[in-house]
C-alpha positions as CSV (number, residue, x, y, z in Angstrom):
1,X,-2.3,-231.0,-54.8
2,X,-4.1,-229.1,-51.6
3,X,-0.8,-229.0,-50.0
4,X,1.3,-227.4,-53.0
5,X,-1.7,-224.9,-53.8
6,X,-1.3,-223.6,-49.9
7,X,2.4,-223.5,-49.3
8,X,2.6,-220.3,-51.3
9,X,0.5,-218.8,-50.2
10,X,1.5,-218.7,-46.8
11,X,4.8,-218.2,-47.4
12,X,4.1,-215.2,-49.5
13,X,2.0,-213.8,-46.1
14,X,4.5,-214.7,-43.7
15,X,6.8,-212.6,-45.8
16,X,4.6,-209.4,-46.4
17,X,3.3,-209.5,-42.9
18,X,4.2,-206.7,-40.3
19,X,7.4,-207.4,-38.1
20,X,5.3,-207.9,-35.2
21,X,7.8,-210.4,-33.9
22,X,10.8,-208.2,-33.8
23,X,12.6,-206.8,-30.2
24,X,11.1,-203.3,-29.4
25,X,14.7,-201.0,-28.5
26,X,16.3,-201.6,-25.4
27,X,15.2,-198.2,-23.1
28,X,15.8,-199.0,-19.6
29,X,14.7,-195.7,-18.1
30,X,12.0,-195.1,-20.1
31,X,12.9,-191.6,-21.4
32,X,12.1,-192.2,-25.1
33,X,15.5,-192.6,-25.8
34,X,17.2,-195.7,-26.9
35,X,20.0,-197.0,-24.8
36,X,22.4,-197.0,-27.8
37,X,22.0,-193.5,-28.0
38,X,21.3,-192.6,-24.3
39,X,23.9,-191.4,-22.2
40,X,23.0,-192.9,-19.7
41,X,19.9,-195.6,-19.9
42,X,19.2,-196.3,-16.1
43,X,18.4,-192.1,-15.3
44,X,16.1,-190.8,-17.7
45,X,17.3,-187.1,-16.7
46,X,20.5,-188.0,-19.0
47,X,19.6,-188.3,-22.6
48,X,21.3,-187.2,-25.5
49,X,25.2,-186.4,-26.0
50,X,25.4,-182.6,-25.4
51,X,26.7,-179.9,-28.0
52,X,30.0,-178.7,-27.1
53,X,32.1,-175.7,-28.3
54,X,35.8,-175.0,-28.3
55,X,37.0,-172.5,-26.5
56,X,40.0,-171.8,-27.3
57,X,40.8,-168.1,-25.7
58,X,39.2,-169.5,-22.2
59,X,36.7,-166.7,-22.2
60,X,33.9,-168.9,-21.4
61,X,32.4,-168.2,-25.4
62,X,32.6,-171.3,-28.0
63,X,33.5,-170.9,-31.5
64,X,30.6,-172.3,-33.4
65,X,32.8,-173.9,-36.1
66,X,34.3,-176.3,-33.8
67,X,31.4,-178.9,-32.1
68,X,31.8,-181.9,-30.7
69,X,28.9,-183.9,-29.3
70,X,29.6,-185.5,-25.9
71,X,27.7,-187.3,-22.9
72,X,30.6,-185.9,-20.5
73,X,32.1,-182.2,-20.3
74,X,34.7,-181.7,-22.3
75,X,38.2,-179.8,-21.2
76,X,38.3,-176.9,-23.4
77,X,35.0,-177.2,-24.3
78,X,31.6,-174.9,-23.4
79,X,27.9,-174.9,-24.4
80,X,27.4,-171.8,-25.7
81,X,29.0,-171.2,-29.6
82,X,28.9,-167.1,-29.7
83,X,32.1,-165.8,-29.6
84,X,33.2,-163.7,-31.9
85,X,36.4,-164.5,-32.0
86,X,37.9,-167.3,-30.4
87,X,41.4,-166.2,-30.2
88,X,41.2,-163.2,-28.2
89,X,39.6,-163.3,-24.6
90,X,38.2,-159.8,-25.4
91,X,36.2,-160.1,-27.8
92,X,33.0,-162.3,-27.2
93,X,29.2,-162.4,-28.4
94,X,27.8,-160.2,-31.1
95,X,27.0,-156.4,-29.7
96,X,23.2,-155.3,-30.6
97,X,23.3,-152.6,-32.1
98,X,20.8,-149.8,-33.4
99,X,20.2,-148.3,-36.5
100,X,21.0,-144.3,-35.9
101,X,19.6,-143.1,-39.5
102,X,20.2,-139.3,-38.8
103,X,23.8,-139.5,-37.2
104,X,23.0,-138.2,-33.9
105,X,24.6,-140.6,-31.7
106,X,21.3,-142.4,-30.9
107,X,19.4,-145.3,-32.2
108,X,16.1,-146.6,-33.1
109,X,15.0,-149.6,-30.5
110,X,12.5,-150.7,-33.4
111,X,16.0,-151.7,-35.8
112,X,18.1,-153.5,-34.2
113,X,20.7,-156.2,-35.4
114,X,23.4,-158.4,-33.5
115,X,27.2,-158.7,-34.9
116,X,30.4,-159.0,-33.8
117,X,32.1,-156.0,-35.2
118,X,30.8,-152.1,-35.1
119,X,28.6,-151.5,-37.8
120,X,28.6,-148.3,-39.8
121,X,25.8,-146.9,-38.7
122,X,25.0,-148.1,-36.1
123,X,25.3,-147.4,-32.3
124,X,25.4,-149.4,-28.9
125,X,22.4,-147.2,-27.7
126,X,18.4,-147.3,-28.8
127,X,17.1,-144.1,-26.5
128,X,16.1,-142.0,-29.8
129,X,12.3,-140.7,-29.9
130,X,12.8,-139.7,-33.6
131,X,15.9,-141.2,-35.8
132,X,14.7,-139.1,-38.8
133,X,15.5,-135.2,-36.8
134,X,19.0,-135.0,-36.0
135,X,17.6,-132.4,-33.3
136,X,15.6,-134.5,-31.4
137,X,17.7,-136.9,-28.4
138,X,17.6,-137.1,-24.9
139,X,21.1,-135.8,-25.4
140,X,19.7,-132.0,-26.0
141,X,17.8,-129.1,-24.3
142,X,14.6,-128.4,-25.8
143,X,15.1,-125.6,-28.1
144,X,12.1,-123.4,-27.9
145,X,9.3,-122.9,-30.6
146,X,10.8,-125.3,-33.0
147,X,7.5,-127.7,-33.3
148,X,10.4,-130.7,-32.1
149,X,10.9,-133.1,-29.0
150,X,14.1,-131.8,-28.9
151,X,15.1,-133.6,-25.3
152,X,12.8,-136.7,-26.1
153,X,10.7,-136.5,-23.2
154,X,7.2,-136.7,-24.8
155,X,6.4,-132.7,-25.8
156,X,7.7,-130.8,-28.2
157,X,7.6,-127.4,-26.6
158,X,8.4,-128.0,-22.9
159,X,10.1,-124.8,-22.2
160,X,6.8,-123.2,-22.0
161,X,7.2,-120.6,-20.0
162,X,5.3,-121.7,-17.0
163,X,6.0,-122.1,-13.3
164,X,9.1,-121.1,-11.2
165,X,12.1,-120.8,-14.1
166,X,15.3,-120.4,-12.3
167,X,17.8,-117.4,-14.6
168,X,20.5,-119.6,-14.0
169,X,19.3,-121.7,-16.4
170,X,18.7,-118.9,-19.1
171,X,19.8,-119.9,-22.5
172,X,20.6,-116.0,-23.2
173,X,22.8,-113.8,-21.2
174,X,24.6,-110.9,-21.6
175,X,27.3,-109.8,-18.9
176,X,28.8,-106.9,-18.0
177,X,32.8,-106.3,-18.6
178,X,34.0,-105.5,-15.4
179,X,33.1,-105.5,-11.8
180,X,30.9,-102.4,-10.7
181,X,29.5,-101.5,-14.3
182,X,26.0,-102.1,-13.2
183,X,25.0,-103.5,-16.6
184,X,21.7,-104.4,-16.7
185,X,20.3,-101.4,-14.4
186,X,18.5,-100.0,-17.5
187,X,17.9,-102.3,-19.9
188,X,15.5,-101.7,-23.3
189,X,14.3,-103.1,-26.7
190,X,16.0,-100.6,-29.1
191,X,13.6,-101.6,-32.1
192,X,15.5,-102.5,-35.7
193,X,18.8,-100.2,-35.4
194,X,20.0,-102.2,-38.5
195,X,17.2,-102.2,-40.6
196,X,17.2,-106.2,-40.3
197,X,13.7,-106.6,-39.4
198,X,14.7,-108.3,-36.0
199,X,14.8,-106.3,-32.8
200,X,17.5,-105.2,-31.2
201,X,18.8,-104.6,-27.6
202,X,20.3,-102.1,-25.0
203,X,21.3,-102.7,-22.3
204,X,22.8,-99.5,-19.6
205,X,26.2,-99.8,-17.5
206,X,26.5,-96.5,-15.4
207,X,29.0,-97.7,-13.1
208,X,31.6,-98.1,-16.5
209,X,34.6,-96.0,-16.6
210,X,35.9,-96.3,-20.2
211,X,34.9,-92.0,-20.3
212,X,36.3,-92.0,-16.7
213,X,35.1,-92.9,-13.5
214,X,31.0,-93.7,-13.9
215,X,31.2,-92.0,-16.8
216,X,29.0,-95.0,-17.6
217,X,28.4,-97.1,-21.3
218,X,25.6,-98.4,-23.0
219,X,25.6,-101.7,-24.7
220,X,23.6,-102.1,-28.5
221,X,23.1,-105.9,-29.1
222,X,21.8,-106.7,-32.8
223,X,19.2,-109.2,-33.1
224,X,18.9,-112.3,-33.6
225,X,21.0,-113.0,-31.1
226,X,20.9,-115.8,-28.1
227,X,23.6,-117.8,-26.2
228,X,25.7,-116.2,-23.2
229,X,27.3,-113.1,-24.4
230,X,30.0,-110.9,-22.9
231,X,29.3,-106.9,-23.6
232,X,32.9,-106.4,-24.5
233,X,31.7,-108.2,-27.7
234,X,28.2,-106.2,-28.2
235,X,27.7,-104.8,-31.6
236,X,27.7,-101.4,-30.3
237,X,29.2,-99.5,-27.7
238,X,28.1,-96.5,-26.8
239,X,30.8,-94.2,-24.1
240,X,30.1,-91.4,-21.4
241,X,31.5,-88.2,-22.2
242,X,33.0,-87.8,-18.7
243,X,33.6,-88.7,-15.2
244,X,30.1,-88.9,-13.0
245,X,28.3,-88.7,-16.3
246,X,26.1,-92.0,-15.6
247,X,25.1,-92.5,-18.9
248,X,23.5,-96.0,-19.7
249,X,21.2,-94.7,-16.6
250,X,18.3,-95.2,-18.3
251,X,18.6,-96.0,-22.2
252,X,15.5,-96.2,-24.3
253,X,14.3,-96.8,-28.0
254,X,13.8,-93.1,-29.7
255,X,11.7,-94.7,-32.9
256,X,12.9,-93.6,-36.3
257,X,13.3,-90.2,-35.2
258,X,14.8,-88.9,-38.6
259,X,12.4,-91.4,-40.8
260,X,14.9,-93.1,-42.5
261,X,13.8,-96.5,-42.2
262,X,16.5,-97.2,-38.9
263,X,15.5,-97.0,-35.9
264,X,17.3,-94.9,-33.3
265,X,18.9,-95.0,-29.6
266,X,18.1,-92.6,-26.8
267,X,21.0,-92.6,-23.7
268,X,20.1,-90.3,-20.7
269,X,23.1,-88.9,-18.5
270,X,21.4,-87.0,-15.7
271,X,25.2,-86.4,-14.1
272,X,26.3,-84.3,-17.3
273,X,27.4,-80.7,-16.2
274,X,27.4,-78.8,-19.1
275,X,25.1,-76.6,-18.5
276,X,25.6,-76.7,-14.7
277,X,26.1,-80.0,-12.1
278,X,24.1,-82.2,-12.7
279,X,21.9,-79.9,-15.1
280,X,21.8,-83.5,-17.4
281,X,21.5,-84.7,-20.9
282,X,20.2,-87.2,-23.5
283,X,22.3,-88.1,-26.5
284,X,20.3,-89.5,-29.7
285,X,22.4,-92.2,-31.9
286,X,20.6,-92.3,-35.0
287,X,20.9,-96.3,-36.7
288,X,22.6,-98.0,-38.0
289,X,25.2,-98.0,-35.9
290,X,28.0,-100.5,-34.8
291,X,31.5,-100.2,-33.0
292,X,32.5,-98.1,-29.9
293,X,31.0,-94.8,-30.1
294,X,32.1,-91.7,-27.8
295,X,28.6,-90.0,-27.2
296,X,30.2,-86.7,-27.6
297,X,29.8,-87.6,-31.2
298,X,26.4,-88.4,-31.0
299,X,23.9,-87.2,-33.6
300,X,22.1,-85.2,-30.7
301,X,23.0,-83.9,-27.5
302,X,19.8,-82.4,-25.3
303,X,21.0,-80.5,-22.4
304,X,19.1,-79.7,-19.5
305,X,17.9,-76.1,-18.3
306,X,20.0,-75.4,-15.1
307,X,22.0,-76.4,-12.3
308,X,20.0,-79.8,-10.5
309,X,18.0,-80.2,-13.2
310,X,18.8,-83.8,-13.9
311,X,17.4,-84.1,-17.3
312,X,17.8,-87.6,-18.6
313,X,16.5,-88.8,-14.8
314,X,14.1,-90.7,-17.8
315,X,14.0,-90.9,-21.2
316,X,11.4,-92.2,-23.5
317,X,10.3,-92.8,-27.4
318,X,7.2,-90.5,-27.7
319,X,5.8,-91.9,-30.8
320,X,4.6,-89.8,-33.4
321,X,2.8,-87.0,-31.1
322,X,2.2,-84.2,-33.6
323,X,1.9,-86.9,-36.3
324,X,4.0,-85.9,-38.9
325,X,5.8,-89.2,-39.7
326,X,8.9,-88.7,-37.5
327,X,9.0,-90.4,-34.2
328,X,9.2,-87.7,-31.2
329,X,11.5,-88.0,-28.0
330,X,10.5,-87.4,-24.2
331,X,13.3,-86.5,-21.4
332,X,12.0,-86.3,-17.7
333,X,13.9,-83.5,-15.2
334,X,12.7,-84.5,-11.8
335,X,14.7,-81.0,-10.4
336,X,13.2,-78.4,-12.3
337,X,12.0,-76.0,-10.0
338,X,9.8,-74.1,-13.1
339,X,6.3,-74.7,-10.7
340,X,8.4,-74.9,-7.7
341,X,11.6,-76.5,-6.1
342,X,11.8,-79.5,-7.3
343,X,8.6,-79.3,-8.8
344,X,9.9,-81.6,-12.4
345,X,9.0,-81.1,-15.8
346,X,9.4,-83.1,-18.8
347,X,10.2,-82.2,-22.4
348,X,9.0,-83.2,-25.8
349,X,11.2,-82.7,-28.5
350,X,9.5,-83.5,-32.1
351,X,11.5,-85.5,-34.6
352,X,13.8,-84.7,-37.0
353,X,16.8,-83.8,-34.6
354,X,20.7,-83.3,-34.7
355,X,23.3,-81.3,-33.0
356,X,23.5,-79.8,-30.0
357,X,19.8,-78.5,-28.4
358,X,18.9,-76.8,-25.1
359,X,15.9,-78.3,-23.6
360,X,15.0,-75.3,-23.1
361,X,13.7,-75.0,-26.7
362,X,11.7,-78.2,-26.5
363,X,8.3,-78.0,-28.4
364,X,6.0,-79.3,-25.0
365,X,7.1,-78.8,-21.7
366,X,5.3,-80.5,-18.9
367,X,5.5,-78.9,-15.9
368,X,5.1,-80.5,-12.3
369,X,1.7,-79.6,-10.3
370,X,3.9,-78.8,-7.1
371,X,6.8,-78.0,-5.0
372,X,8.8,-81.5,-4.7
373,X,6.3,-83.1,-6.5
374,X,9.9,-85.0,-8.8
375,X,7.4,-84.7,-12.4
376,X,9.3,-86.7,-14.9
377,X,10.3,-89.5,-12.7
378,X,9.9,-91.5,-15.7
379,X,8.5,-91.2,-19.1
380,X,7.1,-93.4,-21.5
381,X,5.0,-93.2,-24.7
382,X,1.0,-94.6,-24.4
383,X,0.2,-94.8,-28.0
384,X,-2.8,-93.8,-29.4
385,X,-5.0,-93.9,-25.9
386,X,-8.2,-91.9,-27.4
387,X,-7.9,-93.0,-31.2
388,X,-7.5,-89.4,-32.8
389,X,-4.4,-90.5,-34.6
390,X,-1.9,-88.7,-32.4
391,X,0.1,-90.6,-29.9
392,X,0.4,-89.6,-26.6
393,X,2.3,-90.3,-23.2
394,X,2.6,-91.3,-19.7
395,X,4.5,-88.7,-16.7
396,X,5.1,-90.0,-14.1
397,X,5.7,-87.5,-10.7
398,X,6.3,-89.8,-7.6
399,X,5.9,-87.2,-4.9
400,X,2.3,-86.0,-6.1
401,X,0.7,-85.8,-3.3
402,X,-3.1,-83.5,-4.1
403,X,-5.3,-86.6,-2.5
404,X,-3.0,-88.2,-0.2
405,X,0.6,-87.3,0.9
406,X,3.4,-88.8,-1.6
407,X,0.8,-91.5,-2.7
408,X,2.3,-90.1,-6.1
409,X,0.5,-90.3,-9.6
410,X,1.3,-91.1,-13.4
411,X,-0.4,-88.2,-16.1
412,X,-1.9,-89.0,-19.4
413,X,-0.8,-86.0,-21.7
414,X,-2.5,-86.4,-25.7
415,X,-1.1,-85.2,-28.3
416,X,-0.8,-82.9,-30.2
417,X,0.2,-79.6,-28.1
418,X,2.9,-77.2,-27.8
419,X,4.4,-74.9,-25.3
420,X,4.5,-75.2,-21.8
421,X,1.6,-77.5,-20.0
422,X,0.6,-78.0,-16.4
423,X,0.4,-81.6,-15.6
424,X,-3.2,-80.7,-13.6
425,X,-4.2,-80.2,-17.0
426,X,-3.9,-83.7,-17.8
427,X,-6.5,-86.2,-19.8
428,X,-6.2,-89.0,-17.2
429,X,-4.3,-88.7,-13.4
430,X,-3.7,-91.8,-12.2
431,X,-3.5,-91.5,-8.6
432,X,-1.8,-93.8,-5.6
433,X,-4.2,-95.4,-3.6
434,X,-2.3,-94.9,-0.5
435,X,0.1,-92.8,1.2
436,X,3.4,-93.0,0.7
437,X,2.9,-95.5,-2.3
438,X,5.1,-93.2,-4.6
439,X,3.5,-93.9,-8.0
440,X,4.9,-92.7,-10.6
441,X,8.7,-93.8,-9.5
442,X,9.0,-96.3,-11.6
443,X,8.5,-96.7,-15.3
444,X,5.2,-97.3,-16.5
445,X,4.1,-98.8,-19.5
446,X,1.0,-99.5,-22.1
447,X,-0.6,-102.1,-24.2
448,X,-3.8,-103.6,-25.4
449,X,-3.9,-106.7,-22.6
450,X,-7.8,-107.4,-23.1
451,X,-7.7,-107.4,-26.9
452,X,-10.4,-104.6,-27.0
453,X,-8.2,-101.7,-29.6
454,X,-7.6,-99.7,-26.5
455,X,-3.9,-99.6,-25.3
456,X,-4.3,-99.7,-21.4
457,X,-1.8,-98.6,-18.8
458,X,0.0,-101.2,-16.2
459,X,1.7,-99.2,-13.3
460,X,3.8,-100.1,-10.5
461,X,4.4,-99.5,-6.9
462,X,6.7,-101.2,-4.5
463,X,5.7,-99.6,-1.6
464,X,2.2,-101.4,-1.2
465,X,1.8,-103.3,2.1
466,X,-1.6,-105.5,1.4
467,X,0.7,-108.3,1.3
468,X,3.3,-107.3,3.7
469,X,5.5,-104.0,4.3
470,X,6.5,-103.6,0.7
471,X,5.3,-106.3,-0.4
472,X,4.4,-104.0,-3.5
473,X,2.0,-104.0,-6.4
474,X,1.3,-103.3,-10.3
475,X,-2.1,-102.0,-11.5
476,X,-3.4,-102.1,-14.7
477,X,-6.4,-99.7,-16.1
478,X,-8.1,-100.4,-19.2
479,X,-8.4,-98.0,-21.6
480,X,-9.7,-95.5,-23.0
481,X,-9.4,-93.5,-19.3
482,X,-10.3,-89.9,-18.5
483,X,-10.1,-87.9,-15.0
484,X,-8.9,-88.8,-11.9
485,X,-8.7,-92.2,-11.3
486,X,-7.9,-94.0,-7.6
487,X,-6.0,-96.5,-8.4
488,X,-8.3,-98.5,-5.6
489,X,-10.7,-98.7,-8.7
490,X,-8.2,-100.4,-10.9
491,X,-9.4,-103.0,-13.0
492,X,-6.7,-105.3,-12.0
493,X,-4.1,-105.7,-8.7
494,X,-1.8,-107.5,-9.0
495,X,0.0,-108.5,-5.4
496,X,3.5,-108.8,-4.6
497,X,4.4,-112.1,-2.2
498,X,5.1,-111.0,0.9
499,X,7.2,-108.6,2.8
500,X,9.6,-106.4,1.2
501,X,9.4,-108.4,-2.4
502,X,8.8,-104.8,-3.9
503,X,6.9,-106.1,-6.7
504,X,6.3,-103.5,-9.2
505,X,9.5,-102.0,-8.9
506,X,9.6,-102.5,-12.8
507,X,6.4,-103.5,-15.3
508,X,6.6,-104.1,-19.1
509,X,3.8,-104.8,-21.3
510,X,5.9,-107.8,-23.2
511,X,3.4,-108.5,-26.5
512,X,2.0,-111.8,-26.9
513,X,4.5,-114.2,-24.9
514,X,1.8,-117.3,-25.7
515,X,0.1,-116.6,-28.7
516,X,-3.1,-116.5,-27.7
517,X,-4.2,-113.4,-28.9
518,X,-4.0,-111.1,-25.6
519,X,-1.0,-109.5,-24.6
520,X,0.8,-109.7,-21.4
521,X,2.6,-108.1,-18.7
522,X,6.0,-108.6,-16.8
523,X,6.5,-107.5,-13.0
524,X,9.5,-106.5,-11.2
525,X,9.9,-107.8,-7.6
526,X,13.7,-107.3,-7.1
527,X,14.1,-107.5,-3.6
528,X,11.9,-111.2,-3.6
529,X,14.2,-113.9,-2.1
530,X,13.5,-117.2,-3.9
531,X,16.4,-117.3,-5.0
532,X,18.9,-116.0,-2.2
533,X,18.4,-112.7,-0.4
534,X,17.7,-110.2,-2.8
535,X,17.7,-112.7,-5.8
536,X,15.0,-110.8,-7.2
537,X,12.3,-112.3,-9.1
538,X,10.0,-111.5,-12.0
539,X,6.6,-112.7,-12.7
540,X,4.8,-113.3,-16.2
541,X,1.0,-112.5,-16.2
542,X,-0.9,-113.3,-19.5
543,X,-3.8,-111.4,-20.7
544,X,-6.7,-110.7,-19.9
545,X,-6.4,-110.1,-16.6
546,X,-8.7,-108.7,-14.5
547,X,-9.4,-108.7,-10.1
548,X,-6.9,-109.1,-7.3
549,X,-4.5,-111.2,-8.4
550,X,-1.7,-112.7,-6.3
551,X,1.9,-112.9,-8.0
552,X,2.2,-116.1,-6.4
553,X,-0.1,-117.3,-9.3
554,X,1.4,-115.9,-12.0
555,X,1.6,-117.9,-15.1
556,X,5.8,-118.2,-14.8
557,X,8.1,-116.5,-12.2
558,X,11.8,-116.1,-13.2
559,X,14.4,-116.7,-10.3
560,X,17.2,-114.5,-9.9
561,X,20.2,-115.7,-8.2
562,X,21.0,-114.2,-4.6
563,X,22.1,-110.3,-4.8
564,X,21.0,-110.5,-8.7
565,X,18.9,-107.8,-7.8
566,X,16.5,-109.5,-10.7
567,X,14.2,-107.2,-12.3
568,X,15.3,-104.0,-11.5
569,X,14.7,-103.4,-14.9
570,X,12.7,-105.2,-17.3
571,X,11.3,-105.0,-21.0
572,X,9.8,-106.0,-23.7
573,X,12.3,-105.7,-26.7
574,X,10.0,-107.5,-29.3
575,X,11.3,-110.3,-31.3
576,X,15.2,-110.3,-30.6
577,X,16.2,-114.1,-32.0
578,X,13.8,-113.6,-34.7
579,X,11.4,-116.9,-34.7
580,X,8.9,-114.4,-35.1
581,X,7.8,-114.8,-30.8
582,X,8.2,-111.6,-28.5
583,X,10.7,-111.8,-26.0
584,X,11.4,-110.9,-22.6
585,X,14.4,-108.9,-21.4
586,X,15.4,-108.9,-17.4
587,X,18.0,-106.5,-16.1
588,X,19.7,-107.9,-12.8
589,X,22.4,-105.6,-12.3
590,X,23.9,-107.2,-8.8
591,X,27.0,-106.2,-6.7
592,X,29.6,-107.2,-9.9
593,X,29.6,-106.8,-13.4
594,X,25.6,-107.0,-13.6
595,X,23.7,-109.4,-16.0
596,X,20.7,-109.5,-18.5
597,X,18.7,-112.1,-19.1
598,X,16.9,-112.8,-22.6
599,X,13.7,-115.3,-22.0
600,X,12.4,-116.6,-25.5
601,X,9.0,-116.4,-26.1
602,X,6.8,-119.6,-26.5
603,X,3.4,-120.8,-28.2
604,X,4.0,-123.8,-26.4
605,X,1.0,-123.1,-23.7
């Protein structure tokens, strides 16, 4: 009975116990792969069969849908499965593509896909810095003052006016029509001639021949303007009346002489011979105006008194000198003989004015102090220097020698006044600091450089020798001013870099270029050679300014090309581009057609 009870239990135990007696899988090479699955069980380096993909087109890339496992290579098969089209050897692996949301041809590196064909809205490159902004990609040049990193270099406004800037890279140029036109010999802001609240520019080309050999011409370009413009496409062209008039040397805004809400234009022609050989003249053209206009049709012609007076050797708006609501005009006549041979004079004509006007009937005639003083070499508006509500004027006399031989002087004449006035009675006379400096030979300028509410005076001379023979200099005298002021005591002196640079050949106030609440100035050195022989350079110096400053440390240096003579004339035309920022105008008359460069202001400092 015991046997019959034990036997079933033993049988059950045997049936339910682990199969500890079964033989383990054979794995001769110990690589963990059973022999029946191992491609070579004698070599632990050779294990499972490999996946092989049909490569029908023989391009080295296989078809993922045609896989065969094999321990050995199969003819016509490859290991990868990435072929996009196994019937075409030129279509291989999927393309890496990047989303191009803004459609500028540059993709977003953070949005990547792989696809066998081109996907709409995707591109192959991934270099876009902002895929939401069409005007931001590495293929663009920086646009000043738009707040966008246009060229994707990490700096939104790296067109800022700092360091060496070559005028050949300028975004805006104006080129004369013909060889020897000398466009850019004179440049000026024109004010707002067409009443659109954007400033316009004037360019003189005294060698232009439309009205006869060297009759000259002047061009009006309306703002907003940018790009490369042939002056044959200017908005208006003013053509000299006769051979050798040299009209357009110089040109100036006239302000609003007739008080109609449109600014007017003043064009000189010191070679005009209406009242005798080189008696000279100046023309007033009232805005708005477009198209070609012969200066014989100008709204007013101001005639020099006598032969060789050279009336129009300089011209300028005078502001409202008599405070009657009409802007007034200044005309220099260096050859006037009233106070001695070529003592010179400057005429002030109160607006409004029309028709043919003899300068002998001018409202004010400022007389040079002595023989060969060349008063009227330059004339310019000074604003209200003394704060009495009447605008004032500056008159240059390059050969003035009362203190030093040919040191020259610039006179400040206060408004209002009338009749004949000797320059010896000036409110202030600013005297060159050394002999043969010829201060007053080149146009002076004024603006509030130190932000104290008083206009200041900027005067240049290309003859200063501080940094070498004719290295040149520009002086800043802070207003208000009175009495005789030796320029050796000027509040600031800006020194040319080296011999014969002639820094100070031109100077101009340019407004607040960098928007730091201080006005800035530019200084032309038309013989500076950084860009080649007589390339010329214009320096930007931002306010406030004081002490002796080498122009090598100027905030920016605008460098011309060889023989450009860049900086022969400069101007601060205000906002010409319509971006709300003041701009810079640089004349480079060179030996051919002549070129004018427009430098856009920037808030990127």
